[in-house]
C-alpha positions in Angstrom: 118.3 -1.0 126.5 115.6 -2.9 125.0 111.6 -3.2 125.7 110.2 -5.7 127.0 106.8 -6.7 126.9 104.5 -8.7 127.7 101.9 -10.5 125.7 99.4 -13.7 125.1 98.5 -14.0 121.2 100.5 -12.7 118.3 98.4 -10.4 117.2 99.5 -8.2 120.4 102.8 -9.2 119.8 102.0 -7.3 115.7 100.7 -4.1 117.8 103.4 -3.6 119.8 106.6 -4.4 117.2 104.9 -1.2 115.7 105.5 1.0 119.3 109.1 -0.5 119.7 109.1 -3.4 121.8 111.9 -5.6 120.7 111.6 -8.6 123.4 108.4 -10.4 124.4 107.1 -13.0 126.8 104.5 -15.4 127.0 103.9 -18.0 128.7 101.0 -21.3 127.6 98.5 -23.0 129.6 99.4 -25.6 131.3 97.0 -28.7 128.8 99.7 -28.5 126.2 101.4 -30.8 128.0 100.4 -31.6 131.5 97.0 -34.5 131.4 93.8 -35.2 133.5 95.7 -36.4 136.4 97.6 -33.4 136.8 94.8 -30.6 136.1 95.7 -27.7 138.4 98.5 -27.6 137.8 100.2 -24.7 136.5 103.4 -24.1 133.4 104.5 -20.5 135.2 103.0 -18.1 138.4 100.2 -16.8 136.3 96.5 -19.0 136.5 95.5 -20.5 133.1 93.2 -17.9 130.9 93.7 -15.0 129.7 97.1 -14.2 131.0 98.5 -17.1 128.6 98.8 -18.7 125.0 96.1 -21.1 124.4 99.0 -23.6 122.9 101.7 -24.3 120.9 100.6 -23.8 117.6 99.9 -20.2 119.3 103.5 -19.5 120.2 105.5 -21.1 117.4 102.9 -18.1 115.5 104.9 -15.4 117.9 108.4 -16.3 117.6 107.3 -16.0 114.2 106.1 -12.7 114.5 108.7 -11.6 116.5 111.4 -13.2 114.1 110.3 -11.8 111.3 110.3 -7.9 112.9 113.4 -8.3 114.4 112.5 -9.2 118.0 113.4 -12.1 120.2 110.6 -14.8 122.3 111.4 -15.9 125.8 108.4 -18.7 127.4 107.8 -18.8 131.3 108.1 -22.1 133.4 108.7 -19.9 136.8 106.7 -21.5 139.4 109.1 -21.9 142.7 109.1 -25.7 142.1 107.6 -28.3 140.6 106.9 -31.7 140.9 109.6 -34.6 139.4 106.8 -36.2 137.2 105.4 -32.6 136.5 109.1 -31.8 135.7 109.8 -35.0 133.2 106.2 -34.1 131.1 107.9 -30.1 130.8 111.7 -31.8 129.3 108.8 -33.1 127.1 107.9 -30.4 126.3 110.7 -28.2 126.0 112.2 -31.5 123.1 108.9 -30.5 121.1 109.2 -26.7 121.4 112.9 -27.2 119.9 111.7 -29.6 117.0 109.0 -26.8 116.0 109.2 -23.0 117.0 112.0 -22.2 119.1 111.8 -20.1 121.2 115.1 -17.4 122.4 115.4 -18.0 126.0 113.5 -19.7 128.8 112.4 -17.6 132.8 112.8 -20.5 135.1 113.1 -19.4 138.9 113.6 -23.1 139.9 116.9 -24.4 140.7 116.3 -28.2 140.5 114.4 -27.3 136.5 117.5 -25.0 135.2 120.1 -28.2 136.4 117.4 -29.8 134.9 116.8 -28.5 131.4 120.4 -27.7 131.0 120.9 -30.6 130.8 119.1 -31.8 128.6 119.5 -28.8 126.0 123.0 -27.5 127.4 122.0 -25.1 123.7 119.3 -23.3 125.3 118.7 -19.6 126.7 117.7 -19.8 130.5 116.7 -16.1 132.4 116.4 -16.5 135.9 112.9 -15.6 137.6 112.6 -12.4 139.5 110.6 -14.8 141.3 113.7 -16.4 142.0 114.5 -13.6 144.0 118.4 -12.6 143.5 118.4 -10.0 146.6 122.5 -10.7 146.6 125.9 -11.0 144.6 126.5 -14.7 145.9 123.2 -15.4 144.3 124.2 -14.5 141.2 127.6 -16.2 141.2 125.4 -18.9 142.3 123.3 -19.1 138.6 125.8 -18.2 137.0 127.4 -22.1 137.8 124.8 -22.7 136.4 124.7 -21.5 132.3 122.3 -19.2 132.2 122.0 -16.1 130.5 120.2 -13.5 132.7 119.0 -12.0 135.4 115.7 -10.3 136.4 115.9 -8.4 139.5 113.0 -8.4 141.1 110.9 -5.5 142.3 111.9 -2.2 144.6 115.8 -3.6 144.7 116.8 -0.6 145.5 119.0 1.3 142.8 122.0 1.1 144.9 122.0 -2.5 145.5 121.0 -3.4 142.0 124.2 -2.0 141.4 126.7 -3.6 144.0 125.5 -7.0 142.8 126.3 -5.7 139.2 129.2 -4.8 139.8 130.7 -6.7 142.8 129.0 -10.4 141.2 131.8 -11.6 139.4 134.2 -10.2 142.1 132.6 -12.4 144.2 132.9 -15.7 142.8 136.9 -14.7 141.8 137.4 -14.4 145.7 135.2 -17.8 146.6 137.1 -19.9 144.2 134.5 -20.1 141.9 134.8 -20.4 138.0 132.5 -18.4 136.1 132.5 -19.0 132.3 130.8 -18.0 129.5 129.5 -14.1 127.7 129.0 -11.4 130.7 125.3 -11.7 132.5 122.4 -9.3 131.4 120.2 -8.0 133.7 116.8 -6.9 134.1 114.8 -4.8 135.6 111.5 -4.0 135.4 110.5 -0.3 134.5 106.5 0.0 134.3 103.1 -1.4 135.8 101.6 -3.8 138.4 103.3 -3.7 141.6 102.9 -6.4 144.3 102.4 -6.8 148.4 105.0 -9.1 148.7 108.3 -10.0 147.8 107.3 -12.7 144.9 110.1 -14.7 145.6 109.3 -15.4 148.8 105.2 -15.8 148.2 102.7 -18.9 147.9 99.8 -17.0 147.3 97.3 -18.9 144.7 96.7 -15.9 141.9 93.7 -18.2 141.4 90.1 -17.9 142.4 89.1 -15.5 141.3 92.9 -13.6 142.6 95.3 -13.2 145.4 93.9 -12.5 149.0 96.1 -9.5 148.7 93.8 -8.5 145.5 89.8 -10.3 145.9 88.3 -9.3 148.5 89.3 -5.8 149.4 91.0 -5.5 152.7 90.3 -3.5 154.9 91.9 -2.0 158.4 91.1 -0.3 161.1 92.9 0.4 164.8 91.8 -1.6 167.7 92.7 -1.2 171.0 95.2 -3.6 172.6 95.1 -4.0 176.5 98.4 -5.5 178.4 97.8 -8.5 178.5 97.5 -9.1 174.5 94.0 -9.4 174.0 91.7 -6.3 172.4 89.4 -4.8 174.4 88.7 -1.0 176.2 91.2 0.1 178.8 94.2 1.2 179.0 96.7 -0.6 176.8 100.2 -0.3 176.1 99.0 2.5 173.2 98.1 4.4 175.3 101.6 4.4 177.5 103.9 5.2 174.9 103.4 9.4 175.9 105.6 12.6 175.7 109.1 10.2 173.8 110.2 9.9 170.9 107.4 6.8 170.1 104.3 8.4 169.4 102.3 5.2 168.6 98.9 6.8 169.1 95.3 5.5 166.9 96.0 8.8 165.0 99.1 8.3 163.7 98.3 4.6 162.9 95.4 5.8 161.6 97.5 7.7 159.4 99.8 4.5 158.3 97.4 3.1 157.2 95.4 5.8 155.1 98.8 5.8 153.4 99.4 2.1 152.8 95.8 1.5 151.2 96.5 4.9 149.0 99.0 2.7 147.5 97.8 -0.2 147.0 95.6 0.9 145.1 97.7 3.2 143.2 99.9 0.5 142.6 98.7 -3.1 142.9 94.8 -3.3 141.7 95.0 -0.6 138.9 94.8 -3.1 136.6 94.6 0.2 133.8 91.5 1.8 134.5 93.2 5.4 135.8 95.3 7.4 132.7 97.5 10.6 133.7 96.2 13.6 131.8 98.8 12.5 129.1 96.1 9.9 128.1 99.2 7.1 129.5 98.1 4.4 132.7 99.2 5.0 136.0 100.1 2.3 138.9 104.5 1.4 139.5 107.0 3.1 137.3 110.9 2.8 136.2 111.8 5.8 134.5 113.2 8.3 136.5 115.2 5.4 136.9 116.2 5.1 133.7 120.0 6.8 133.1 121.1 4.9 136.3 120.3 1.5 134.9 121.6 2.5 131.7 124.8 3.1 133.8 124.7 0.1 135.7 124.6 -2.3 133.0 121.1 -3.1 132.9 119.9 -4.5 129.0 116.2 -5.1 129.9 113.7 -3.1 130.4 110.6 -4.8 132.0 106.7 -4.0 131.2 105.0 -6.3 133.8 100.8 -7.4 132.7 100.8 -10.5 130.5 97.4 -10.5 131.9 96.5 -6.6 131.2 94.3 -5.2 128.2 96.1 -4.6 125.0 95.5 -1.1 125.2 97.7 -0.6 128.4 100.2 -2.6 126.9 100.5 -0.6 124.2 100.6 2.9 126.1 102.8 1.4 128.2 104.8 0.4 125.6 104.7 3.6 123.7 105.4 5.6 127.2 108.6 4.1 127.7 109.9 3.9 124.4 109.1 7.8 124.0 111.8 8.4 127.5 114.1 5.5 126.7 115.0 7.4 122.8 114.4 10.8 124.9 117.6 9.7 126.9 119.5 8.1 123.8 119.6 11.6 122.8 122.0 12.3 125.2 119.3 14.0 127.2 120.9 15.0 131.0 119.6 12.4 133.9 117.7 15.3 135.3 116.2 15.8 131.7 115.1 12.7 132.0 113.1 12.6 134.8 111.5 16.2 134.3 110.8 15.0 130.6 108.7 11.5 132.2 107.1 12.7 134.9 105.9 15.1 132.2 104.5 12.5 129.9 103.3 10.4 133.4 100.6 13.9 133.4 100.0 12.5 137.6 102.4 14.8 139.1 100.9 14.9 142.5 101.2 11.1 142.3 104.9 10.8 141.6 106.0 13.1 144.2 103.8 10.8 146.2 106.3 7.8 145.6 103.3 6.1 145.8 104.3 4.7 141.7 107.5 4.8 142.0 109.6 0.6 141.9 112.7 2.9 142.9 112.1 5.8 144.8 
């Protein structure tokens, strides 16, 4: 299994190569191909700025650095959809890229754009973004028919479902008499850092203007008494009527639920590297305990999240994943790997809480 790291400059790639990353993914600021009348349109799911490379020359340098180090570079073009005039402009951009720096693959969510790119450039490699929400075997078969090379699973897909999807996708296609050609698909899964409140493939929240509404400003919650007529206010409401049975939806239990949610929101979603465990590694969402199962089911790439994250967080994230992965590849059992991963995380209570688990 390879470690896939986020980068926003060639200098970052040089450091992350030394820590064990063999794949990089990046984005481009839209100014490289979009005219002034198209401003406000992003080329990928991260807003223009520090999450993206500044231009084509920087991308060319990144590709050179990566290839010299035996690594690959993937460019994100993963908005859920693009207007027709933008797609035309993106074809012109890809023509320039094919002639100059030859990135190794494009990360795409929009099936229409995948078909457009494959028609114009039959030899390019396309990875299906997690934003495409590939959540069943039929979806895998659909995208394979479009000629993609890799499926990127969304966050939080349970391991057993992921395993079933991988095992059944080609079987499903055969039963439906769909012709699937080419090499077996590659699969990529989230392994470390940022979570998300929603399933990204069904989320249309803008990450611009200082952050998505689920991040900024901070959400505030409190239980509100609801009367039988559906209006907030004093008096006996339907929550008060649920007494003595199996359902307990009273004020205290709902408050407990909100407190649990706020802990998860802070630890898994809002922590951008400011918190570390006792070993110095960043806290946040994690799938290290699932490494043995991910390897057994055929996942070949482990995605570290956070193109916009500080370099120190990226470096420490790659170091941690590399250390646990090396331990697994030495032949240690799944139980030993889990114990080792929790030791390195240095946050026993958080690990046991499940707040940081992609695959709990």
